[in-house]
Every structure is written in C-alpha cells, then in structure tokens.
C-alpha positions as CSV (number, residue, x, y, z in Angstrom):
1,X,123.2,75.7,77.5
2,X,123.0,75.3,73.8
3,X,123.2,77.8,70.8
4,X,121.8,81.2,70.8
5,X,118.3,81.2,69.6
6,X,117.4,84.9,70.1
7,X,119.2,88.0,69.7
8,X,118.0,91.7,70.0
9,X,120.6,94.3,68.7
10,X,120.5,98.1,69.1
11,X,116.9,98.2,70.3
12,X,115.7,101.8,70.7
13,X,112.0,102.3,71.8
14,X,110.3,105.9,72.0
15,X,107.2,106.7,73.9
16,X,105.7,110.3,74.0
17,X,108.3,112.4,76.1
18,X,110.6,109.6,76.9
19,X,113.1,107.1,75.5
20,X,112.2,103.8,77.1
21,X,115.0,101.7,75.5
22,X,118.3,103.2,74.2
23,X,120.4,101.1,72.0
24,X,119.9,97.9,73.9
25,X,121.7,94.5,73.2
26,X,120.2,91.3,74.5
27,X,120.6,87.5,73.6
28,X,119.1,84.2,74.7
29,X,120.4,80.8,74.5
30,X,118.7,77.3,74.4
31,X,118.2,75.9,77.9
32,X,119.0,79.0,79.8
33,X,117.4,81.4,82.2
34,X,118.3,84.8,81.3
35,X,117.2,87.3,84.2
36,X,116.2,90.9,83.3
37,X,116.6,93.3,86.3
38,X,116.2,97.0,86.9
39,X,114.1,99.5,88.7
40,X,110.5,100.1,87.7
41,X,110.7,102.0,84.5
42,X,114.3,100.7,83.6
43,X,112.8,99.2,80.3
44,X,112.6,95.4,81.3
45,X,108.9,94.8,80.3
46,X,109.4,97.2,77.2
47,X,112.2,95.0,76.1
48,X,110.3,91.8,76.6
49,X,107.3,93.2,74.7
50,X,109.5,94.1,71.8
51,X,110.7,90.6,71.6
52,X,107.0,89.4,71.9
53,X,105.8,91.7,69.1
54,X,103.5,93.7,71.4
55,X,105.7,96.9,70.7
56,X,107.6,97.9,67.5
57,X,111.0,99.3,68.1
58,X,111.9,102.5,66.2
59,X,115.5,101.2,65.8
60,X,117.2,97.7,66.0
61,X,116.2,94.2,65.0
62,X,115.3,90.8,66.6
63,X,116.7,87.6,65.2
64,X,115.0,84.3,66.1
65,X,116.6,81.0,64.7
66,X,119.2,83.0,62.7
67,X,116.3,85.0,60.8
68,X,115.4,88.6,61.4
69,X,111.7,88.7,62.4
70,X,109.3,91.6,62.5
71,X,106.3,90.5,64.5
72,X,103.0,92.3,63.8
73,X,101.5,91.6,67.1
74,X,101.9,88.8,69.8
75,X,99.9,86.3,67.8
76,X,102.8,86.0,65.3
77,X,105.2,85.7,68.0
78,X,103.1,83.0,69.7
79,X,102.9,81.1,66.4
80,X,106.7,80.9,66.5
81,X,106.6,79.5,69.9
82,X,107.5,82.7,72.1
83,X,104.9,82.8,74.9
84,X,104.7,85.1,77.9
85,X,103.3,84.9,81.5
86,X,102.6,88.4,82.5
87,X,102.5,89.8,86.1
88,X,99.1,91.3,85.3
89,X,96.7,88.4,84.4
90,X,95.0,88.0,80.9
91,X,92.4,85.4,82.2
92,X,88.7,85.7,81.5
93,X,87.0,85.6,85.0
94,X,83.6,84.3,84.1
95,X,84.7,81.0,82.3
96,X,86.4,77.8,83.7
97,X,90.0,77.1,84.1
98,X,90.2,74.8,81.2
99,X,88.3,77.1,78.8
100,X,90.7,79.9,79.8
101,X,93.7,77.5,79.0
102,X,92.4,76.7,75.7
103,X,90.6,79.9,74.7
104,X,90.2,80.6,70.9
105,X,91.8,77.2,70.2
106,X,89.3,74.8,71.5
107,X,89.2,71.2,70.8
108,X,86.3,70.1,68.7
109,X,84.4,66.7,68.4
110,X,83.7,65.0,64.9
111,X,80.4,67.0,64.9
112,X,82.2,70.4,65.5
113,X,81.1,70.8,69.0
114,X,83.4,72.0,71.7
115,X,85.1,68.9,73.4
116,X,85.0,70.0,77.0
117,X,86.2,66.6,78.3
118,X,89.3,66.6,76.3
119,X,90.1,70.1,77.3
120,X,89.5,69.3,81.1
121,X,91.5,66.2,80.8
122,X,94.7,68.1,79.3
123,X,94.0,71.0,81.8
124,X,94.3,68.5,84.6
125,X,97.5,67.0,83.3
126,X,99.1,70.6,83.0
127,X,98.0,71.5,86.4
128,X,99.3,68.3,87.9
129,X,102.7,69.1,86.3
130,X,102.7,72.3,88.2
131,X,101.6,70.2,91.5
132,X,98.5,72.0,91.4
133,X,96.1,69.2,91.2
134,X,93.9,71.0,93.9
135,X,92.7,73.5,91.4
136,X,89.4,72.6,89.9
137,X,89.7,72.8,86.2
138,X,85.9,73.2,85.9
139,X,85.7,76.1,88.2
140,X,85.3,79.7,87.0
141,X,88.6,81.8,87.3
142,X,86.7,84.5,89.4
143,X,86.5,81.9,92.2
144,X,90.3,81.3,92.4
145,X,92.8,83.2,94.5
146,X,95.4,85.4,92.9
147,X,98.0,82.8,93.5
148,X,95.8,80.1,91.8
149,X,95.1,82.4,88.9
150,X,98.9,83.0,88.4
151,X,99.4,79.1,88.3
152,X,96.5,78.8,85.5
153,X,98.4,81.7,83.5
154,X,101.6,79.5,83.6
155,X,99.7,76.5,82.7
156,X,98.1,78.2,79.7
157,X,101.5,79.2,78.6
158,X,102.9,75.7,78.8
159,X,99.9,74.5,76.8
160,X,101.5,76.2,73.7
161,X,104.6,73.9,73.8
162,X,106.8,77.1,73.8
163,X,110.4,77.4,72.5
164,X,110.8,80.7,74.5
165,X,108.9,81.6,77.7
166,X,108.8,85.1,79.0
167,X,108.1,85.3,82.8
168,X,107.1,88.7,84.3
169,X,107.4,88.4,88.1
170,X,105.7,85.0,88.1
171,X,106.3,84.3,91.8
172,X,104.9,87.6,93.2
173,X,101.8,86.0,94.4
174,X,102.8,82.3,94.9
175,X,103.2,80.4,98.2
176,X,106.5,78.7,98.9
177,X,105.1,75.4,97.8
178,X,104.0,76.9,94.4
179,X,107.3,78.6,94.0
180,X,109.2,75.3,94.4
181,X,106.7,73.7,91.8
182,X,107.3,76.5,89.3
183,X,110.9,76.3,89.8
184,X,111.1,72.5,89.2
185,X,109.1,73.2,86.0
186,X,111.5,75.8,84.9
187,X,114.4,73.3,85.4
188,X,112.7,70.7,83.3
189,X,112.0,73.4,80.6
190,X,115.7,74.2,80.7
191,X,116.6,70.4,80.2
192,X,114.2,70.4,77.1
193,X,116.2,73.4,75.6
194,X,113.6,76.0,76.1
195,X,115.0,79.4,76.6
196,X,113.5,81.5,79.3
197,X,113.5,85.2,79.9
198,X,112.9,85.9,83.6
199,X,111.8,89.3,84.9
200,X,112.0,89.6,88.6
201,X,113.1,91.7,91.6
202,X,113.4,88.8,93.9
203,X,117.3,88.5,94.1
204,X,117.0,85.4,96.3
205,X,115.6,83.5,93.4
206,X,118.4,84.3,90.9
207,X,120.9,81.5,91.9
208,X,118.1,79.0,92.2
209,X,117.3,79.0,88.5
210,X,119.3,81.7,86.8
211,X,122.3,81.5,84.4
212,X,123.0,85.0,83.3
213,X,121.5,88.5,84.4
214,X,121.3,91.6,82.3
215,X,120.8,94.9,84.2
216,X,119.0,97.8,82.7
217,X,118.8,101.3,84.2
218,X,116.8,104.1,82.6
219,X,116.4,102.3,79.4
220,X,120.1,101.6,79.0
221,X,121.9,98.3,79.2
222,X,124.4,98.5,82.1
223,X,125.9,95.1,82.0
224,X,125.3,91.4,81.5
225,X,126.9,89.1,84.1
226,X,127.1,85.3,84.9
227,X,125.0,84.3,87.8
228,X,128.1,83.8,90.0
229,X,129.9,86.9,88.8
230,X,128.6,89.6,91.2
231,X,127.1,90.0,94.7
232,X,123.6,91.1,95.4
233,X,125.0,94.4,96.6
234,X,127.0,95.0,93.4
235,X,123.7,94.1,91.5
236,X,121.5,96.6,93.2
237,X,124.2,99.4,92.8
238,X,124.2,98.7,89.2
239,X,120.4,98.8,89.1
240,X,119.9,102.1,90.9
241,X,123.3,103.7,90.2
242,X,124.0,104.5,93.8
243,X,125.1,102.6,96.9
244,X,122.3,100.8,98.8
245,X,123.5,99.8,102.4
246,X,120.1,99.5,104.3
247,X,116.9,98.3,102.9
248,X,114.6,98.3,105.8
249,X,113.8,101.6,107.4
250,X,112.4,101.8,111.0
251,X,112.2,104.5,113.6
252,X,111.5,103.6,117.2
253,X,108.1,105.2,118.0
254,X,106.2,105.5,121.1
255,X,103.0,103.4,120.6
256,X,100.0,105.0,122.0
257,X,96.2,104.2,122.1
258,X,94.6,101.3,120.3
259,X,93.4,102.4,117.0
260,X,92.0,99.1,116.0
261,X,91.2,95.7,117.5
262,X,89.0,92.7,116.8
263,X,87.4,90.1,119.0
264,X,86.7,86.6,117.7
265,X,86.3,87.8,114.0
266,X,84.9,85.2,111.5
267,X,83.9,85.3,108.0
268,X,81.0,83.2,106.2
269,X,83.6,81.3,104.0
270,X,85.3,79.7,106.9
271,X,88.6,81.4,106.0
272,X,88.8,83.6,109.1
273,X,88.0,81.9,112.3
274,X,88.1,83.8,115.8
275,X,90.7,86.2,114.9
276,X,91.9,88.7,117.9
277,X,94.3,91.3,116.9
278,X,95.0,94.9,117.9
279,X,97.1,97.6,116.4
280,X,98.3,100.9,118.3
281,X,98.9,104.3,116.7
282,X,102.5,104.7,115.7
283,X,102.8,101.0,115.4
284,X,103.4,98.6,112.4
285,X,101.9,95.2,113.0
286,X,102.8,92.4,110.5
287,X,100.4,89.5,109.4
288,X,102.5,86.6,108.4
289,X,101.1,83.3,107.0
290,X,101.1,81.1,103.9
291,X,99.0,81.8,100.9
292,X,95.4,80.8,102.1
293,X,96.2,81.2,105.7
294,X,93.4,84.1,106.0
295,X,95.5,87.1,105.9
296,X,93.8,88.9,102.9
297,X,90.5,87.6,104.0
298,X,91.0,89.3,107.4
299,X,91.8,92.6,105.6
300,X,88.8,92.3,103.4
301,X,86.5,91.9,106.6
302,X,88.1,95.0,108.2
303,X,87.7,97.0,104.9
304,X,84.0,95.9,104.4
305,X,84.7,94.0,101.1
306,X,83.4,90.7,102.7
307,X,80.6,90.8,105.4
308,X,81.4,89.6,109.0
309,X,79.8,86.6,110.3
310,X,80.4,87.0,113.9
311,X,82.9,88.8,116.3
312,X,83.4,92.5,116.9
313,X,85.5,95.4,115.4
314,X,86.4,98.3,117.5
315,X,88.0,101.6,116.0
316,X,89.2,103.9,118.7
317,X,87.5,101.6,121.2
318,X,84.2,102.2,119.6
319,X,82.4,99.1,118.2
320,X,81.8,99.3,114.5
321,X,80.8,97.0,111.6
322,X,82.3,97.9,108.3
323,X,79.5,97.3,105.8
324,X,81.3,98.3,102.6
325,X,84.6,99.8,101.5
326,X,83.0,103.2,101.5
327,X,81.7,102.8,105.1
328,X,85.4,101.5,106.0
329,X,86.9,104.8,104.6
330,X,84.4,106.8,106.5
331,X,85.6,104.9,109.8
332,X,89.1,106.1,108.8
333,X,90.4,102.8,107.4
334,X,92.3,102.6,104.1
335,X,93.4,99.5,102.3
336,X,96.3,99.3,99.9
337,X,95.1,96.0,98.1
338,X,97.3,93.3,96.8
339,X,95.2,93.4,93.5
340,X,95.8,96.9,92.4
341,X,94.4,96.1,88.9
342,X,90.8,95.3,90.1
343,X,90.6,96.8,93.6
344,X,93.2,99.6,93.8
345,X,92.8,101.7,90.7
346,X,90.5,102.8,87.9
347,X,93.0,101.8,85.2
348,X,91.4,103.9,82.3
349,X,91.5,107.0,84.5
350,X,94.3,109.4,84.8
351,X,97.0,109.4,87.6
352,X,95.6,112.6,88.8
353,X,92.0,111.3,89.1
354,X,93.2,108.2,90.9
355,X,95.1,110.3,93.2
356,X,92.0,112.1,94.5
357,X,89.6,109.3,94.1
358,X,88.9,108.7,97.8
359,X,89.6,112.2,99.0
360,X,87.4,114.4,96.7
361,X,84.8,115.2,99.6
362,X,87.6,116.3,101.7
363,X,89.3,118.4,99.2
364,X,86.2,119.9,97.6
365,X,83.5,119.8,100.5
366,X,81.3,122.3,98.5
367,X,81.5,120.1,95.4
368,X,83.0,122.9,93.4
369,X,85.8,120.7,91.8
370,X,88.9,122.5,90.4
371,X,91.0,120.4,87.8
372,X,93.8,122.8,88.5
373,X,93.9,122.0,92.2
374,X,93.5,118.3,91.4
375,X,96.5,118.4,89.1
376,X,98.6,120.3,91.7
377,X,97.8,117.6,94.3
378,X,98.7,114.9,91.8
379,X,102.1,116.6,90.9
380,X,103.0,116.9,94.6
381,X,102.6,113.2,95.1
382,X,104.4,112.4,91.8
383,X,107.3,114.3,93.2
384,X,107.0,112.8,96.7
385,X,106.7,109.3,95.5
386,X,108.8,109.6,92.3
387,X,106.0,108.3,90.1
388,X,107.5,107.6,86.7
389,X,105.0,109.2,84.3
390,X,105.3,111.9,81.6
391,X,102.1,113.4,82.7
392,X,99.6,113.1,85.6
393,X,96.8,113.2,83.0
394,X,98.1,109.9,81.6
395,X,96.0,106.9,82.2
396,X,97.1,104.5,85.0
397,X,97.0,101.6,82.6
398,X,100.1,102.8,80.8
399,X,102.2,102.7,84.0
400,X,104.5,100.0,85.1
401,X,103.2,97.9,87.9
402,X,105.5,99.5,90.5
403,X,104.4,103.0,89.5
404,X,100.7,101.8,89.5
405,X,101.4,100.9,93.1
406,X,102.7,104.2,94.1
407,X,99.5,105.8,92.6
408,X,97.5,103.6,94.9
409,X,99.7,104.9,97.8
410,X,99.2,108.5,96.6
411,X,95.4,108.0,96.7
412,X,95.6,106.9,100.4
413,X,98.2,109.6,101.4
414,X,95.8,112.2,99.9
415,X,93.0,111.0,102.0
416,X,95.0,110.7,105.1
417,X,93.4,107.7,107.0
418,X,94.2,106.9,110.6
419,X,94.5,103.2,110.0
420,X,96.2,101.8,106.7
421,X,96.3,98.0,105.7
422,X,99.0,97.3,103.4
423,X,98.4,94.0,101.7
424,X,101.5,92.9,99.7
425,X,102.5,96.5,99.2
426,X,105.8,95.7,97.4
427,X,104.5,92.9,95.1
428,X,106.4,93.4,91.7
429,X,108.3,96.4,92.8
430,X,112.2,96.8,92.6
431,X,114.6,97.2,95.4
432,X,114.7,101.0,95.3
433,X,111.0,101.4,95.2
434,X,110.6,99.0,98.0
435,X,112.9,101.1,99.9
436,X,110.9,104.2,99.2
437,X,107.7,102.4,100.4
438,X,109.5,101.3,103.5
439,X,110.6,104.9,104.4
440,X,106.9,106.0,103.7
441,X,105.4,103.2,106.0
442,X,107.9,104.3,108.6
443,X,107.2,108.1,108.3
444,X,103.4,107.4,108.7
445,X,104.0,105.4,111.7
446,X,106.1,108.1,113.1
447,X,103.0,110.4,112.4
448,X,100.8,108.4,114.7
449,X,99.1,106.1,112.0
450,X,98.3,102.6,112.8
451,X,99.6,100.3,110.2
452,X,98.7,96.5,109.4
453,X,101.3,95.0,107.0
454,X,100.5,91.7,105.1
455,X,103.3,90.1,103.3
456,X,104.5,86.8,102.0
457,X,108.1,87.8,102.2
458,X,109.2,87.0,105.8
459,X,112.3,89.2,105.7
460,X,110.1,92.1,104.9
461,X,107.6,91.4,107.6
462,X,110.4,91.0,110.0
463,X,112.2,94.0,108.9
464,X,109.2,96.4,109.1
465,X,107.0,95.2,112.0
466,X,106.9,96.0,115.7
467,X,104.9,92.9,116.3
468,X,103.8,90.0,114.1
469,X,100.7,87.9,114.2
470,X,101.2,84.4,112.6
471,X,98.1,83.0,110.8
472,X,97.6,79.3,110.0
473,X,94.5,77.9,108.5
474,X,92.4,80.9,109.3
475,X,93.4,81.4,112.8
476,X,96.1,83.4,114.6
477,X,98.4,80.8,116.1
478,X,101.0,83.0,117.8
479,X,102.0,86.7,118.3
480,X,105.9,87.7,118.4
481,X,107.4,91.0,119.4
482,X,110.4,92.6,117.9
483,X,113.4,91.9,120.3
484,X,112.0,88.6,121.4
485,X,113.9,85.2,120.9
486,X,111.0,84.1,118.5
487,X,111.3,87.1,116.2
488,X,113.2,85.4,113.4
489,X,112.4,83.7,110.2
490,X,113.1,80.1,111.4
491,X,110.5,80.4,114.3
492,X,108.0,82.3,112.4
493,X,108.2,80.2,109.3
494,X,107.8,77.0,111.4
495,X,104.5,78.3,112.8
496,X,103.3,79.6,109.5
497,X,103.6,76.0,108.0
498,X,102.7,73.9,111.1
499,X,100.5,76.1,113.3
500,X,100.8,76.5,117.0
501,X,104.0,75.1,118.4
502,X,105.4,75.0,114.9
503,X,109.1,75.1,115.9
504,X,108.5,72.1,118.3
505,X,106.3,70.2,115.8
506,X,109.3,70.6,113.3
507,X,111.7,69.2,115.7
508,X,109.4,66.1,116.5
C-alpha cells in the first residue's frame, strides 16, 4: 500500500431529527481496499456520499492529494477521479449498454455525430475485462438481469479511469463467477494504486480483498482494524454493540396441508422448464441455484408477473392460473421481490402508504380511509421491524436499502397472505437486520404460513430451509431435506453448478 490519498476528519452530518455522522475520522491509502461496515443506518453510505460530494457535512473536512476539497456535487468529485458504484442502479433502461457507459460524454465523429462504433468497441473491452463478454453492449439495459446490470454499472465506473472507487454492496446480485471476476478486477486496480472504499455486509468477502476495516455504529466510528486483527464474531459485536451468537433462527414446526404446488411449470422465455415443487403450511422451502438458473423467473410465474406457457399451479389443491400480481394477491400469494426499487416499493410515497399499499381493501372495506389508522398501523410495524426512520410519513426513497426492505416486509405482514415468496430477502442488509428477518420468517412459518425462499447465499438457504429444491438451467435437478446426507453446501453447490448428479460429475 502507498501513501494516504484521502482523509476525512471530524465529519458530522445532520438530517432532520437525527445525527447521521458524529465526528467521524476515515482515511484511504493508494492501492488498498478499506472496508466500511455497520448496521443499516450506521452511517456507511452517508460517509461515502460526503466523500463523493453528494452530501455536505455540517462539520469536518475532506482532504484529497493533500488539498482540502469541498465538492459541490458528485460531478466535481468525478472530475477528480472519485467514482461510485451504488447498490441501487443509476442506469437508463431504454438505451443500450454502450450508451449507458458513455452517457453525457459520447464519442463524436469528425462530423460531430455520435460515434456508436467506437463506444461499442470500448464497451466490449470493458465487459471483457470483467469476464462478461456474454453481455451484448447493443442490448437495452431493461433486457438485462439484475446481476448483468450490476456489471454494467461497474464497467461504467471503470470507464472513468478512477483514482478512488467507492463500491456499495457490489456483489449482492452477482453469481459466484461474476464475483470472482470482480475481485480479480479489484486486485488489478489495487496494483495500479487505486484506492477502494468497499461497503459490504458479506464478511466472507473481507479477507479475499480487504486490507483494513472501519466499523460504524449509530453514526459513530467504533474502530479501524487490520483485516487479520479481529474475528468475525468480534467484528459483529462491534457493529451491533451486543453479543450475536446465533444467526439462523429455526423452530421445528409440524408441516400440514400442501398450500402451493406446481406441475410441469414452463414459461414463454425458456427460462423455466417443467418445474415441479410443493410447499406445505408451516414449512420454509428454499430454491437454490446460480444466477440465471430460473429461480426468480419461477417466482414471477407464481406471482403473475410473467405469463405461464404450460403446466399447472395449485393453491390449496385448487387449480389456479395467476394472471397478474393483483390476481396472485387475491389468491393469497405475496412476493418480497429482489428488486425492491422497481417492484417492491413506491419510492416517492411514504413509509405509511407503502405499508398499507396491498391491504387497503382489507383495512377499509367500505373505502372510508382514515389517515390516522394508516399511521397507527405503520407505527406498529415500524416498532416491530425496527425500521430506522424519523417519521412514517417520510418518503421511502430517503431510507437505507435495509430499511426499505423492512418496509416491503411490513407491506406483506399487513396483508397477511397464506403463501409468501422471499426472493433474496437479505440482499444488502447487515447481520443484525438479517437475523431479524430470519426470526420473522421463522415466526411466520410457526403461524402456519407457507414460505418459499430464494437466495444466492448457500449458508442462508441451508440455515433457514426445511427442504431445498436445486435449480440448474431452468429445471429442478434435485430436492434435499434437512437432516439428509446431501443437505450441505458441497453437495448442493455441486448440483447448482453441474446439474443432476453434480457431486458425482465433479469427482469424475
């Protein structure tokens, strides 16, 4: 690691009703990955945005290359080579990958026309450097998966040839292969002397790329430690301020009637092929698979987002065909989407209105809507789920990602469906918030709800599921039950990557 290129001293940032950062110090060296950790609302993203010029601190100063800087917006930081890759995407959906990468700085021909060929060529080189040659740079971003969009965001940031990069939960939506490509790129950037601020909750990643860790809690800096100077348990304890001994919470429930099952379910896109699954009341059923295996696409069929091409869906042994999310909701099916920004929330609306968005008819059957009652309901869920917001009348777009996810959960708890599909429910959420969601899922199962859980984190699927369906290339290749010999990460992981008989194929 080289010299210190950036320091932040005595940073204090105030928001109405709260102190987001309180006298925080931070520094970054050339060629290092400095990891920022803390619970949702601890101040990680706020500190990053102060450094990036998105927020102005009430107190303190930022020094870059031994000069005090006061950026008036992110463009000025960008001009200095300080670039961010945010967890929530900033891409324009209706233009191509190449156009997104070079948006507002397009190459021009001698005649002044946009040079699409040059942009597409450089975009391909960037995608190749990330081992993502399979992404068509001419394709509209709206046609890409969430994981592919994340890689485009990273390519766009690299196109600025940065000196400092800020990553906010960059691997939350990526497959194992894509994570390996990103980490290889980060090691290359480190060798070139680029300083990296890395915001993440995935502790298993820290020793693979990190050099130092700074822990924040409630806007206060708790400590900065070297990557080998504390255990994961010590790290979590500093983050949450209390001992955390058990992450996964499961109660042994008696599984009763089948709440939902499918027979040979297929979609029109060829991403779901002859899927047969069932989930009983009181049961948590996991769906494991690599990105692109068809997990989310299966959930979209069950929730009516995508039309069913063929096959059957049964709810309480009655044949149904979810035509739309509204229809699926009427059938008692709820979906906690992996994409809370586009599918889970109305970001410009308040926490309170989002909380009752699905359940308005239930709460007010005669359509005499009481704002007082809406507020009371929202305050109750704010307390239950520990949603960090100064007011339930605050727009959801101002909440952290983890707290937005809790509002999505509040929305479905308010509606009280019989069947709940959780698609990446803890993406971008800290350890303490994950534990709260695990506890909530366990409680729902104990109450007789039927739960399907989709997750890219194998320890999470194994820790929470009673049974796991393993998907590979659009089909279910195996089913494993808690307590069986195959109910482990090695066996499940092999089948995820290699399909049916994965463990045997891996040995041959």
